[in-house]
C-alpha positions in Angstrom: -0.5 0.2 0.1 1.2 3.2 -0.8 1.8 5.4 1.8 -0.2 9.0 2.8 0.7 12.2 1.1 0.9 13.4 4.8 3.0 11.1 6.3 5.6 12.0 3.4 5.7 15.3 3.8 6.1 14.7 7.5 9.3 13.1 6.7 11.0 15.2 4.4 11.1 18.1 6.4 14.0 19.0 8.3 14.4 19.3 11.9 14.0 23.3 11.8 11.1 22.6 9.7 9.0 20.1 12.5 10.7 21.8 15.1 10.1 26.3 14.0 9.7 27.1 17.2 12.9 25.6 19.2 16.1 28.0 19.8 18.9 27.7 17.6 20.8 26.2 21.1 18.5 23.2 21.1 17.9 22.4 17.6 21.9 22.1 17.6 21.9 19.7 21.3 19.3 17.5 18.9 21.5 17.4 15.8 24.7 16.1 17.8 22.5 13.9 20.3 21.6 12.2 16.4 24.9 12.1 15.2 26.3 10.2 19.2 22.5 8.1 18.6 24.1 7.2 15.0 27.6 6.3 16.5 25.7 3.9 19.8 23.6 1.8 17.2 26.3 0.9 15.4 28.9 -0.1 18.1 25.8 -2.1 20.4 23.6 -2.8 17.6 26.2 -5.0 15.1 26.7 -2.0 12.4 23.0 -0.8 12.2 22.5 2.6 11.2 19.7 4.9 13.0 16.9 4.3 9.9 17.5 0.3 10.1 16.9 0.8 14.4 13.6 3.2 13.5 12.2 1.0 10.7 11.9 -2.3 13.0 9.8 -0.2 15.0 7.5 0.9 13.0 6.9 -2.6 12.0 6.3 -3.5 15.8 3.4 -4.0 17.6 2.5 -1.3 20.4 3.2 -3.5 23.0 6.7 -4.6 21.7 7.5 -1.2 20.2 7.0 0.3 24.2 9.1 -2.1 25.5 11.9 -2.1 22.6 12.1 1.9 23.0 12.5 1.5 26.4 15.5 -1.4 25.6 17.2 1.5 23.5 17.0 4.4 25.6 18.3 2.5 28.5 21.2 0.7 26.7 21.7 4.3 25.1 21.8 5.8 29.2 24.3 2.9 30.1 26.6 3.7 26.8 26.8 7.5 27.9 28.0 6.8 31.3 30.8 4.4 29.9 31.5 7.5 27.9 32.1 9.4 30.8 29.1 11.5 30.9 27.5 13.0 34.2 23.7 12.1 35.2 23.1 15.6 34.7 24.6 15.8 30.8 22.5 12.3 30.2 19.1 13.8 31.0 19.5 16.4 28.5 20.3 13.8 26.1 17.4 11.7 26.2 15.7 14.3 26.2 17.0 15.6 23.1 16.9 12.3 22.0 12.7 12.0 22.6 12.6 14.9 19.7 15.0 12.4 17.2 12.7 9.6 17.6 9.3 11.9 17.2 11.1 13.6 14.2 11.4 9.9 12.5 7.8 9.0 13.3 8.2 7.3 16.3 5.9 8.4 19.1 7.7 7.5 22.8 5.7 7.2 25.4 6.7 9.8 28.3 5.1 8.2 31.4 6.3 4.7 30.6 9.8 5.8 29.9 9.5 8.3 32.8 9.1 4.8 35.0 11.6 2.5 33.9 14.8 4.7 32.4 17.6 3.9 35.6 19.8 6.4 36.1 23.0 6.4 38.4 22.2 8.8 41.6 24.5 12.0 40.7 26.7 13.8 43.2 26.1 17.4 44.2 28.4 19.9 45.5 27.8 22.7 47.5 27.3 25.9 45.3 29.9 28.5 45.4 28.4 32.2 46.3 30.0 35.2 44.5 31.7 36.8 47.4 31.6 41.0 46.6 35.7 40.7 47.0 35.5 38.0 44.0 33.2 40.7 41.7 36.1 43.4 43.1 39.0 41.6 41.6 36.9 41.1 38.5 36.4 44.0 38.1 39.9 45.6 38.9 41.5 43.6 35.5 38.5 43.3 33.2 38.6 45.1 29.9 36.8 48.4 29.9 34.6 47.5 27.9 33.2 44.5 29.5 33.1 46.6 33.0 30.0 48.1 32.5 28.4 44.1 31.3 29.9 42.8 34.0 28.3 45.5 36.5 25.0 46.0 35.0 24.9 41.6 35.4 25.0 42.4 39.1 22.6 45.2 39.1 20.4 43.5 37.1 20.6 39.9 37.5 19.4 39.4 33.5 21.1 36.1 31.8 24.0 36.5 30.1 22.0 36.9 26.8 19.2 38.7 27.5 21.6 41.9 28.3 22.9 40.9 24.9 19.9 41.7 23.2 19.3 45.0 24.5 19.6 48.1 22.4 19.7 51.9 23.3 15.9 52.3 22.7 15.4 49.7 25.3 16.9 52.3 27.9 14.9 55.0 29.4 17.4 57.3 31.4 14.7 59.6 32.6 14.1 58.2 36.3 16.1 58.2 39.1 18.0 55.6 37.9 17.6 53.8 34.0 15.1 52.1 33.7 16.2 48.5 30.8 13.6 47.0 28.8 13.9 43.6 28.5 11.7 42.0 25.2 9.9 38.8 26.0 11.5 37.7 22.9 14.9 37.5 24.5 13.8 35.9 27.5 14.1 32.1 28.1 10.6 31.9 29.7 9.0 34.4 27.2 7.6 37.2 29.7 8.9 40.3 29.2 10.6 42.5 32.5 12.0 46.1 33.3 15.1 46.0 35.6 16.9 48.4 37.3 20.8 49.9 37.0 22.7 50.7 40.0 24.5 54.2 41.0 27.5 52.4 39.6 26.3 51.0 36.9 24.8 53.4 35.8 28.0 55.4 35.4 29.6 52.9 34.0 26.9 53.1 31.0 27.2 56.0 30.3 30.3 55.8 29.6 29.9 53.0 27.6 26.9 54.2 25.1 29.2 57.5 25.1 29.8 56.4 21.7 26.7 55.2 20.3 24.4 56.5 18.0 21.8 54.9 17.2 18.2 53.7 18.8 19.1 50.1 17.6 22.8 49.9 18.1 23.2 46.9 20.8 24.8 48.5 24.0 26.6 45.1 25.3 25.8 42.6 22.3 28.4 42.4 19.8 26.6 42.9 16.0 29.0 40.6 14.1 27.4 38.1 15.8 24.2 36.7 14.0 22.5 34.6 16.4 23.2 35.9 20.4 24.0 31.7 21.3 27.3 32.6 19.2 27.9 35.7 21.2 27.1 34.4 24.4 29.2 31.6 23.9 32.2 34.0 23.3 31.8 36.4 26.5 31.8 33.3 28.6 35.3 32.2 26.1 36.2 35.2 27.7 35.1 35.4 31.1 36.0 31.6 31.8 40.1 33.3 30.9 39.8 36.1 33.3 39.1 33.8 36.6 42.1 32.1 35.1 43.7 34.6 35.4 43.2 35.8 38.4 43.1 32.5 40.4 39.5 31.7 40.6 39.2 29.1 37.8 38.0 27.0 41.0 36.5 23.9 39.7 33.2 21.4 41.1 34.6 18.5 42.3 31.6 16.4 41.1 31.2 18.2 37.2 34.3 19.8 36.5 32.5 22.6 36.0 34.1 26.1 36.8 32.2 27.6 40.0 32.6 30.8 38.6 30.6 32.0 35.5 28.8 34.4 34.1 25.2 33.4 36.0 27.4 33.6 39.2 26.6 36.9 39.0 23.1 36.5 39.0 22.7 34.4 41.1 24.4 37.4 43.4 21.8 39.6 42.3 19.1 36.9 43.5 20.6 36.4 47.0 20.4 40.3 48.0 17.6 40.8 46.4 15.7 37.9 48.2 17.7 38.6 51.8 15.7 42.2 51.1 12.4 41.2 50.1 12.3 37.7 50.1 12.5 35.2 47.2 8.8 35.9 45.4 10.5 39.5 44.7 14.0 38.0 43.8 12.1 35.5 41.5 10.2 38.2 39.6 13.1 40.2 38.9 15.3 37.5 37.6 12.6 36.5 35.2 11.6 33.5 36.7 7.7 32.2 35.9 4.9 32.6 38.0 6.2 34.2 41.3 5.1 37.3 42.4 2.6 38.2 39.8 1.3 41.4 41.4 4.5 43.3 41.1 3.9 43.9 37.4 0.9 45.7 38.5 3.1 48.2 40.6 3.9 51.4 39.6 7.8 52.5 38.4 7.8 54.7 41.7 7.0 51.8 43.9 8.9 49.5 41.6 12.2 51.8 41.8 11.6 52.1 45.3 12.0 48.4 45.8 14.9 48.2 44.2 16.7 51.2 45.6 16.4 49.5 49.2 18.2 46.7 47.3 20.8 48.8 45.9 23.6 48.8 48.8 24.0 45.5 48.5 24.5 45.7 45.0 27.2 48.3 45.2 30.4 46.6 44.0 33.2 49.8 45.0 34.6 49.3 48.6 33.8 53.0 48.8 31.1 53.9 47.7 29.1 50.2 49.2 30.4 51.7 52.5 28.0 55.1 51.2 25.6 53.3 50.5 25.1 51.5 53.5 25.6 54.3 55.6 22.8 56.0 54.2 20.9 52.9 54.3 21.5 52.5 58.2 21.0 56.3 58.3 17.6 56.0 57.1 16.8 53.0 59.3 17.5 55.0 62.2 15.5 57.6 61.0 12.7 55.1 60.6 13.4 53.8 63.9 12.8 57.2 65.7 9.9 57.5 64.1 8.6 54.4 65.7 10.1 55.2 68.7 8.0 58.8 69.0 5.2 57.1 67.6 5.1 54.3 70.2 5.5 57.5 72.9 2.0 58.8 71.1 0.9 55.4 71.3 1.6 54.6 74.7 0.6 58.4 75.9 -3.0 57.9 74.5 -3.6 54.6 75.7 -2.4 56.3 79.4 -4.9 58.2 79.1 -7.8 56.0 78.0 -7.2 54.3 81.0 -7.1 57.0 83.1 -10.3 58.4 81.0 -11.5 54.5 81.8 -10.8 54.7 85.4 -12.3 58.2 86.0 -15.6 57.0 84.7 -15.8 53.2 86.4 -15.5 55.8 89.6 -18.0 57.9 88.2 -20.7 55.3 87.5 -20.1 53.6 90.8 -20.8 56.8 92.7 -23.9 57.6 91.1 -25.4 53.9 91.7 -24.6 54.6 95.6 -26.6 57.8 95.1 -29.2 56.3 93.7 -29.4 53.6 96.4 -29.5 55.8 99.2 
């Protein structure tokens, strides 16, 4: 029987045509896993190519096919471990391999796969918390054109790729602190938000944008890259080289990954926000979905006030940091004095009410005695 023209049309599609909404980075990962799967099938299935595996699965009954798919995936997991891959990488490969199977017309039962696949338990190191002193060390040796980028990452908690896509027209300099509009299409969660720059980061920004002419000019990104992913990779390589040069290239034992990366600035910002306004605010400011939706309905003035209370903890320069902390302490003392005065007034009012109550009780008692007589 001749194959349906609908299936023929589906089979003719490329990965990009089949998954048009996936990011370029994800598509590259799928292609990489597809190539790995080809190496795996040749080694583990007597030299067969992936096409032979998919063709065989296509003629099996549903129950046999499900068992065969689980067996293939488990063998692939074991093969990945034999190549010294870590569990977090293997899980990512499996998620991409499911797309490869779907691309070849094989539907994977997600629930059965999740219930049956066996992974090694992964070791997890204690995460490194970036310190102010480490940031100071980084900014001290960073290239002048990178200081503004690193300062903005500290100040906003943005993902590196989000700031690399910011253009001049996305920055509002009319408020007390610059407001940066992070466009929805440039975020991981496809949700836009507004972030602020500290006074310290603003000074670095002014130097950075002094040479820009058009409102469409990228502020921190490199226009020579057609895709932001390539730009982010290059920024990551440069930052890794910088941390190695100054002795901040410590690595986690379990993964071998660097403890300090561009994402460490984001964690630093999150912790500062969480310490001042709790985690809900920190999640929303860093662009995590599903947190503090009421924040979106706040006025710009309210948002700015909340940010200004965090600003001292995001200031890196030692002198500026001390000045900000001193100013914060002064404001706290003023608030405390106001509270003390308010408490005194309330105490005075309470005593007056007690006295009034006492007088009324005595008057009532006297009237009652007179009435009895």
